[in-house]
C-alpha positions in Angstrom: -29.8 8.0 2.1 -29.9 11.7 1.1 -26.5 13.5 3.7 -27.6 15.1 6.4 -27.5 18.6 6.4 -23.6 19.8 7.6 -22.6 16.7 6.3 -19.3 16.6 4.8 -19.8 14.7 1.3 -16.9 11.7 2.0 -17.7 10.1 -2.0 -16.1 11.1 -4.8 -16.4 10.1 -8.6 -13.5 7.6 -9.1 -12.3 5.9 -12.1 -9.8 3.3 -10.4 -11.5 -0.2 -9.2 -12.1 -1.4 -5.4 -12.0 -4.7 -5.5 -13.2 -5.8 -1.9 -12.8 -9.8 -0.2 -14.1 -10.4 2.6 -15.6 -13.4 4.5 -14.5 -15.1 7.1 -11.4 -15.8 9.4 -9.7 -18.6 8.4 -11.6 -18.3 4.9 -7.8 -17.3 3.0 -8.6 -13.6 2.6 -5.2 -12.2 3.0 -3.7 -15.0 0.9 -5.9 -14.1 -2.0 -5.9 -10.4 -1.1 -2.1 -10.6 -1.9 -2.4 -12.2 -5.1 -5.3 -10.3 -6.4 -3.1 -7.2 -5.6 0.2 -8.5 -7.7 -2.4 -9.4 -10.6 -3.6 -6.2 -10.9 -1.0 -4.1 -10.1 -2.9 -2.8 -7.0 -2.6 -1.0 -3.8 -3.5 -3.8 -0.8 -5.4 -2.3 1.8 -6.6 -4.1 5.5 -9.7 -3.0 7.3 -10.6 -2.2 10.1 -7.3 0.3 8.9 -6.4 2.1 12.3 -3.8 1.1 14.7 -6.9 1.8 17.8 -9.1 -0.4 16.0 -7.8 -3.4 17.6 -6.9 -2.2 21.5 -10.5 -0.9 21.8 -11.9 -3.6 20.9 -10.1 -5.5 23.1 -11.3 -3.8 26.2 -15.0 -2.9 24.7 -16.6 -5.5 26.2 -13.5 -6.5 28.4 -12.5 -8.6 25.6 -16.0 -10.1 24.8 -17.1 -10.7 21.3 -20.9 -9.9 22.8 -20.0 -8.1 25.7 -20.8 -4.5 24.5 -21.7 -4.5 21.3 -22.8 -1.0 20.4 -18.9 0.4 21.4 -17.8 -2.5 19.0 -20.2 -1.2 16.2 -19.5 2.6 17.2 -15.4 1.4 16.2 -16.1 -0.1 13.5 -18.5 2.7 11.6 -15.4 5.2 12.8 -12.7 3.3 11.3 -14.2 2.7 8.3 -15.6 6.7 7.9 -11.9 7.7 8.8 -10.8 4.8 6.2 -13.0 6.4 3.4 -10.7 8.7 3.7 -8.0 7.3 2.6 -9.5 4.9 0.3 -10.9 8.0 -1.8 -7.2 9.7 -2.1 -6.4 6.6 -3.8 -9.1 6.5 -6.0 -8.8 9.6 -7.4 -5.4 9.6 -7.5 -5.9 6.8 -10.3 -4.4 3.9 -7.7 -6.8 0.7 -7.8 -7.1 -1.4 -4.7 -7.9 -4.9 -3.5 -8.9 -4.7 0.2 -9.2 -7.2 3.4 -13.1 -6.2 4.7 -15.3 -3.6 3.3 -18.5 -2.0 4.4 -20.3 -4.9 3.9 -18.6 -6.4 7.3 -20.2 -3.4 9.5 -23.4 -5.0 8.4 -22.4 -8.7 8.6 -20.3 -8.8 12.5 -23.6 -6.7 13.3 -25.9 -9.4 12.2 -23.8 -12.0 14.5 -24.8 -9.4 17.5 -27.8 -9.3 16.9 -27.7 -5.8 15.2 -30.0 -5.6 12.4 -29.3 -4.3 8.9 -31.0 -1.2 9.9 -29.2 -0.4 12.7 -25.8 -0.8 11.6 -26.7 1.8 8.4 -28.1 4.3 10.6 -24.1 4.5 12.6 -22.2 4.0 9.5 -24.4 5.6 6.9 -22.3 3.1 3.9 -24.1 5.3 1.5 -22.8 8.2 1.7 -19.1 6.4 1.8 -17.0 5.2 -1.4 -18.7 2.3 -3.4 -16.8 -0.9 -4.3 -16.1 -1.9 -7.9 -16.7 -5.3 -7.1 -17.0 -7.5 -3.7 -15.8 -11.4 -2.7 -17.0 -13.7 -0.5 -15.2 -16.4 1.0 -16.3 -19.0 2.9 -15.4 -22.3 4.6 -16.9 -24.4 6.9 -16.3 -23.1 10.2 -14.3 -25.7 11.4 -12.0 -25.9 9.2 -11.7 -22.2 9.1 -11.3 -22.2 12.8 -8.6 -25.2 12.1 -6.8 -22.8 10.1 -6.5 -20.0 12.4 -4.9 -22.4 15.1 -1.5 -21.0 16.2 -2.1 -17.8 15.0 -0.7 -14.6 16.0 -2.8 -11.5 17.1 -6.2 -14.0 17.0 -9.1 -11.3 18.0 -11.6 -11.4 20.1 -14.2 -12.8 17.3 -12.1 -15.7 16.1 -14.1 -18.2 18.1 -16.2 -21.4 17.1 -19.2 -19.7 18.1 -18.4 -16.7 16.1 -17.4 -18.3 13.0 -19.7 -20.3 13.1 -22.6 -17.5 13.0 -20.5 -15.1 10.8 -20.3 -18.3 8.1 -24.7 -18.0 8.1 -24.5 -13.9 8.3 -22.1 -14.0 5.8 -24.4 -16.5 3.1 -27.9 -14.2 4.4 -25.8 -10.7 3.4 -24.6 -12.3 0.0 -28.3 -13.0 -1.0 -30.0 -9.9 1.0 -27.6 -7.2 -0.8 -28.2 -9.4 -4.0 -32.0 -8.8 -3.6 -32.0 -5.5 -3.0 -33.2 -5.6 0.3 -33.5 -1.8 1.0 -31.5 -1.5 4.1 -28.8 -2.3 2.4 -28.7 0.1 -0.9 -25.8 1.3 -0.3 -24.4 -2.1 -1.9 -27.3 -2.8 -4.9 -25.7 -3.6 -8.5 -22.3 -4.0 -6.8 -20.9 -7.2 -8.6 -20.1 -9.8 -6.2 -19.6 -13.7 -6.3 -19.3 -16.2 -3.2 -16.3 -19.3 -3.5 -16.3 -21.9 -0.6 -12.6 -22.5 -0.1 -13.6 -25.4 2.2 -11.8 -27.9 -0.2 -10.1 -25.5 -2.4 -6.2 -24.8 -2.7 -5.1 -21.4 -3.1 -4.4 -21.3 -6.3 -8.0 -22.7 -7.3 -9.4 -19.9 -5.9 -7.3 -17.4 -7.0 -8.3 -18.7 -10.3 -12.0 -18.2 -9.4 -11.6 -14.9 -8.6 -9.7 -13.7 -12.0 -12.2 -15.3 -13.7 -15.1 -13.0 -12.4 -13.4 -10.1 -11.9 -11.9 -11.5 -16.1 -15.8 -11.0 -16.3 -16.3 -8.0 -15.3 -13.9 -6.5 -18.0 -10.2 -6.3 -15.9 -7.3 -6.8 -17.7 -5.3 -9.4 -15.7 -2.0 -10.5 -17.1 -2.0 -12.9 -19.0 0.3 -15.0 -16.9 -2.1 -14.8 -13.8 -5.1 -16.1 -16.3 -3.6 -19.0 -18.2 -4.4 -22.3 -16.8 -0.8 -23.6 -15.1 -2.9 -20.5 -12.3 -5.7 -22.9 -11.8 
């Protein structure tokens, strides 16, 4: 997509990596992000990033995940485009990042709500934003993912059985569509990606598989993190 006339250039050539960990709620993203950030000596970042998002999402649609889809999409897009400045500055200063969620979540959550990839791109304009170095998708059987959320504090409106089941299917669909080079997802073209099913995996197994993927891309992983004991 060509930048629109008068738009700021929100991207910048970056030398530091940005690894995105995404996937289902309850699939183990938080744990993996924390461990990879330590392994890679990188900064952690969580998306959505800004404090206003949670309260506004709770208001949008009166707390229903399907109540006010347009407002939800606008909120996520606004947060992403503002967070892009933070990500850009980290990378400009040579700070590596491992983030929980990335731009693709706008498309996956949107698809669950019935919004097309084309419509999501029109609002977000991901092609203008920072380009991640690699994507790690985590999935789990929906009932297992939901069970891992039992008792969790501050659950959001999307952490329901219905939404997570749809999110599981849409995560896999996005992963495959991006690999095929679907036109609406051109912002994600050729970004190295892996899909890990955590349903029956230990945290250390997931970490080891993620580190193997990153090592294969040429990232230097400390010996203590990549040795056989990590498996």
